[in-house]
Each structure stands twice: as structure tokens, then as C-alpha cells.
C-alpha positions as CSV (number, residue, x, y, z in Angstrom):
1,M,75.0,13.7,90.3
2,G,76.5,11.5,87.6
3,A,75.1,8.6,85.7
4,T,76.4,5.4,84.1
5,S,75.7,4.1,80.6
6,I,72.5,2.4,81.9
7,D,71.4,5.7,83.6
8,R,71.7,4.4,87.1
9,P,72.2,7.6,89.2
10,T,75.6,7.9,90.9
11,I,77.1,10.1,93.5
12,D,80.7,10.9,94.4
13,V,82.6,9.4,97.3
14,T,82.2,12.6,99.4
15,E,78.4,12.6,99.2
16,A,78.3,8.8,99.9
17,A,80.5,9.4,103.0
18,A,78.2,12.2,104.2
19,R,75.1,10.0,103.8
20,L,76.7,7.0,105.6
21,G,78.3,9.1,108.3
22,I,81.8,7.7,107.6
23,S,85.0,9.0,106.0
24,T,85.7,9.1,102.3
25,E,88.5,6.6,102.8
26,A,86.1,4.2,104.4
27,V,83.7,4.5,101.4
28,R,86.7,3.8,99.1
29,K,87.6,0.7,101.0
30,R,83.9,-0.5,100.9
31,L,83.9,0.0,97.2
32,Q,87.2,-1.9,96.7
33,R,85.9,-4.7,98.9
34,G,82.6,-4.8,97.1
35,R,80.6,-3.9,100.2
36,T,79.1,-0.8,98.5
37,A,77.9,-0.8,94.9
38,G,79.8,1.5,92.6
39,F,82.6,1.7,90.1
40,K,85.8,3.5,89.2
41,A,85.2,6.0,86.4
42,S,87.5,6.5,83.5
43,N,89.0,9.5,85.3
44,G,90.1,7.3,88.1
45,Q,87.5,8.6,90.6
46,W,85.1,6.3,92.4
47,R,81.4,6.7,91.8
48,V,78.8,5.2,94.1
49,Y,75.3,4.1,93.0
50,A,73.0,6.5,94.6
51,D,70.5,3.8,95.5
52,A,73.3,1.9,97.4
53,V,73.4,4.4,100.2
54,P,70.5,6.0,102.1
55,S,69.8,9.6,101.4
56,L,68.7,12.2,103.9
57,A,65.3,12.0,102.3
58,D,65.2,8.3,103.1
59,L,65.8,9.0,106.8
60,A,63.1,11.7,107.0
61,P,60.1,9.3,107.3
62,R,61.7,7.6,110.3
63,R,62.2,11.0,111.9
64,A,58.6,12.0,111.1
65,A,57.3,8.8,112.6
66,G,58.6,9.8,116.0
67,D,62.2,8.7,116.0
68,G,63.0,11.3,118.6
69,G,65.9,9.1,119.8
70,L,67.8,9.9,116.7
71,E,67.2,13.6,117.0
72,R,68.2,13.5,120.7
73,R,71.4,11.5,119.8
74,I,72.3,14.1,117.2
75,A,71.8,16.9,119.7
76,D,73.9,15.1,122.2
77,L,76.7,14.6,119.7
78,E,76.6,18.2,118.6
79,E,76.9,19.3,122.3
80,E,79.8,16.9,122.8
81,V,81.5,18.4,119.7
82,R,81.0,21.9,121.2
83,R,82.4,20.8,124.6
84,Q,85.4,19.1,122.9
85,R,86.2,22.2,120.9
86,L,86.1,24.4,124.0
87,E,88.4,21.9,125.8
88,M,90.8,21.9,122.8
89,A,90.9,25.7,122.8
90,R,91.6,25.7,126.5
91,L,94.4,23.1,126.1
92,H,95.8,25.0,123.2
93,G,96.0,28.1,125.3
94,L,97.8,26.2,128.1
95,L,100.3,24.8,125.5
96,E,101.0,28.3,124.2
97,A,101.6,29.6,127.7
98,L,104.0,26.6,128.5
99,A,105.8,27.2,125.2
100,R,106.3,30.9,126.2
101,Q,107.6,29.8,129.6
102,L,110.0,27.3,128.1
103,E,111.3,30.0,125.7
104,G,111.8,32.3,128.6
105,A,113.5,29.6,130.6
106,D,115.8,28.9,127.7
107,L,116.6,32.6,127.3
108,D,117.3,32.8,131.1
109,A,119.6,29.8,130.9
110,R,121.6,31.4,128.0
111,I,121.8,34.7,129.8
112,D,123.0,33.0,133.0
113,R,125.7,31.1,131.0
114,K,127.0,34.3,129.5
115,L,126.5,36.7,132.5
116,K,127.8,34.4,135.2
117,P,131.5,34.5,134.0
118,A,131.3,38.2,133.4
119,M,129.7,38.9,136.8
120,T,132.4,36.8,138.4
121,T,135.2,38.7,136.6
122,L,133.6,42.0,137.5
123,L,133.2,41.0,141.2
124,H,136.9,39.9,141.2
125,L,137.9,43.3,139.7
126,V,135.8,45.3,142.2
127,T,137.3,43.3,145.1
128,M,140.8,43.9,143.8
129,M,140.2,47.6,143.4
130,K,138.8,47.9,146.9
131,S,141.8,46.0,148.4
132,R,144.3,48.3,146.5
133,G,142.4,51.5,147.6
134,R,142.7,50.6,151.3
């Protein structure tokens, strides 16, 4: 945690984003538009006033007061993330299998292009040899 010259506690953009449940880019945009209180430090990094965003401790009393809806929503979202990860892994496996099939098809096509003329020539030679041997 940092502090300004007036000792107002600050946090970095990453912590502010985590507290707000938004991306770091969204926090920067809020700072630039003046929607979130903060400043750009001399090193070029944004600092957010800690009291401008709720902390996890600020949310705790609401949870303790019986806000089971929030807990249920978090659990539902965690389950959805788990399901989405499984689906992504399944789709990734399918994509890899398709890529292997395409690589094989491309190899087959190249072999066919090279072998077909050679097989045709060989067949012609065998036919000629048979007809001379008769």
C-alpha cells in the first residue's frame, strides 16, 4: 500500500481491479475519466485512493448479515467457470484431432500426386512386359 503527501492510503490498479471485480484497463479508464479517485504517480503508474473502492473487509459485514445470495452467486459462477474450462479442454482436444487429420490428409494428397504418375508408368511397363512375353 502506498500513500500520497497527505497520507491518504492508496492501492495499485491491480488491487483496485480485484476489489471492484473489473479489469485493470477498466480501472485505468475510470481514473482517466474521473469516475474513480486516484492519481498518476511520478513513475507514471496510476494509484487509486484505497477509500475510493470497497475492500473485501467492507463486504464481510453484508455477508455476515445473511447475504447468502452473494455467496450462492459466487458458487454458481465458480461452477460455471469449471464447466467452461472443461468444455474448452474438450474443444481443444477436438481441434488437435482435426489438425492431425488435416495434416494426414495433406500428406495423403501429396503422396497421391507423386505416386499416381509413378504407378501409372509402372503399370504401363508391366503391361508392355506381359505383352512382349506372350
